[in-house]
Steps between C-alpha positions, in 0.01 A plus 500: 500500500155580358334449839750739657433760231120515526485720808791710383344577162158562654662754734673651197160568341412712803834679457409575138172657612680714757735621228208619288386199295126452457553138392798268472617150419828330584631191325784297645670210326801281557655233282767233526640354180757238406609397154768413251609623160695345214687698235669356191380161621682516834385575852559870554347572838289385791302795630328569830314823568267652754301819462237700686318815398219735593272708284294777658223672303303789650224738398531863600193688390436373149862418420702183537861435596707181521836435664714187530745372758688191613562563871215473750680748724444763230124443473408833657733679259352309206153615605618861523647472153175357359297782657737762357479342155121488519470876557644551152402161359258381236125527548327207669158392376387336825468626856550191716617141492213250513415285803592131500283288274441129460780341302568157355799325665763396245785254559834664417746338745645150461715313749660305216609817325626653825720192552629483140879474548756692299670172404186392315487832314864455399450138395187588300674786322798277426266237355362756254849623411622143441207422268569812294874435491442143383306641205760767419817548709554843341182656637528797734270408787362688799285319754387526857234461761379667818257446781366767733279553804313828547286660769279800435285717726258776402333732752273790411301767680191324364569220749664247270777294661583223256799269492620272221768232490624359173769283352628486144743304287631558151721296269610569146774531241594695191728396212671685218630331187734707283606402151682783328264797504195283573383483860216296640363563850277247675386486859234360729417510869232442756396654831234400753430537871470130580749225423313266261578304185520836323851505642643291217854574376475232230192670351661843518807373316290324237303818423824683425633207295182500288563862403867434429416202278227687312744785454771291336361596160415850385191562288372804317210672672173546312437854379190714512232363730500152644355264756692464825500243777574686822682328783339571842781747574424690178124495564566638849688794346203580273261476793724743687378766257140398571571536873597861432157545344317373810724695738253718691731799513540496121122470470432787742750725321342420162817340362366147456342402168263279703364781719153500339480130414400333827252224417606486134670220309862614471691175448430175319237286672766235564654731761367471853745662742480508879706672763548226758693619808391200707697227320689329780878550486491707181756784496215752456280360776365772732233529770494883501654773291750762618222720641333221698217439251413126480571332168257278316486279196339693219435465127672758282381370163223241454504352150662820381258737678666761723368449853714709735752777549757472780524771766714566803376733773627819341393431140156393623464841664611664176241301302222532758467125545592226749853355530537145373802404711767556237814686602619710210185397310677181390375143500641265761505176299347467155324172426416445132246224431635226271379400155412158364812374317860455624755744366668224298180471296480878462856504367423212262211702360712801400573485125751785502579735786708567808538345843584793729652453844624848592545859386761773541374856551134403521429768759634782283190530284183693579384213716223685677320503164615146425752596229835321493798462270794295624769248418455128539729378779434133431273376226473217250356451151208260472443333164241229442452459873866453589772724638756537220750738658571811701426842353752783528489878455122491517256764621132459577238772537132539552230603742433270794126565502472428127708182526292369790161620372420201279636176361684407821538136602644402837668173595351257750835469679624796701823602665451375857663808653354776283164326435540620142428289191660523158299713256463510123440851362479633147586823326843558660716737297851366436807673358860380463834665441482373142180690431 
């Protein structure tokens, strides 16, 4: 299909010019997906879906317009719509799409994933459900898995004609335990582009069971300020606020608190963070960005020192700098360097604190400045190096940059999907419903 579309989309670029566009890009993608879902511990559905879509972006003068469609027969109409939208659209801060550049090939397609049968997805999901049901037959359980194949083609008036093929699988489950008015939610899942030993239903089930077992007892949360051990998922949420700070558009607009701190120590020296779009089979792997700019591995923070802001083509024009190959000014795949001790040792070293796995409402604070105040979705009390129970009705607050500025220790073991370690931080503000 992609081979058939190349000439058609290249001709469509000429059509866009005839309709008044000074520059244009057209992205075409199609996807086939199969999967299964379980609800209340029973097989609910076996899904199959196919989709195809087009996105046309044009420049008319110094303005930009984008239109979407799903039928190739309507491509000329989609272009006309994009041109019309551009005449009254937002200002563009670039004049042309760049020519093709050298890019690093990245493996994203796996024959094994493409051949993953639905029966295996069903059997794997059932295995997780059975393990959870054996622990507690009264659990409400949702589970499921999917695998997909995708093709993507980008053509631009700069001369880029780039195709990508990828596969992906995901598998996971979620459980709810209700006892009177008390509810505990626990879930875990994995996704990757290649079928490897990461596809492990027994491990997925055991991660959920660990949370359910630790949550059998309820413990009072510490009050005031405390030390916290952050699960990789929780650390990733904090680093999401830092990503807003290195977003080139936020920097160019003057909204980022990091705008004047390039080359300065911003985070604890234990934190070395890369954007690594060339990790084979990672969900964020990319050879080029959405404008055809080649991606590259780059340091964002080196021992806490801010090294780079991330720019797409438009924000780079706004800032008067070069694009870094980051669509939407977002990282492709964060890679946080590990520490020296496993997270079990970090936990054993916490005298009194919290083990935090997830938050509710984290994004509702003033995150661009690093400020947050949110509820704990799943967290546990640590006393004398051991988990003593689940905390309830607990809120945490603080500033991400202050929490990560000093006194941070990272674990030597990392989540193999996220490439995130556990992290110990201090000075987290804690409040409970009791005071």
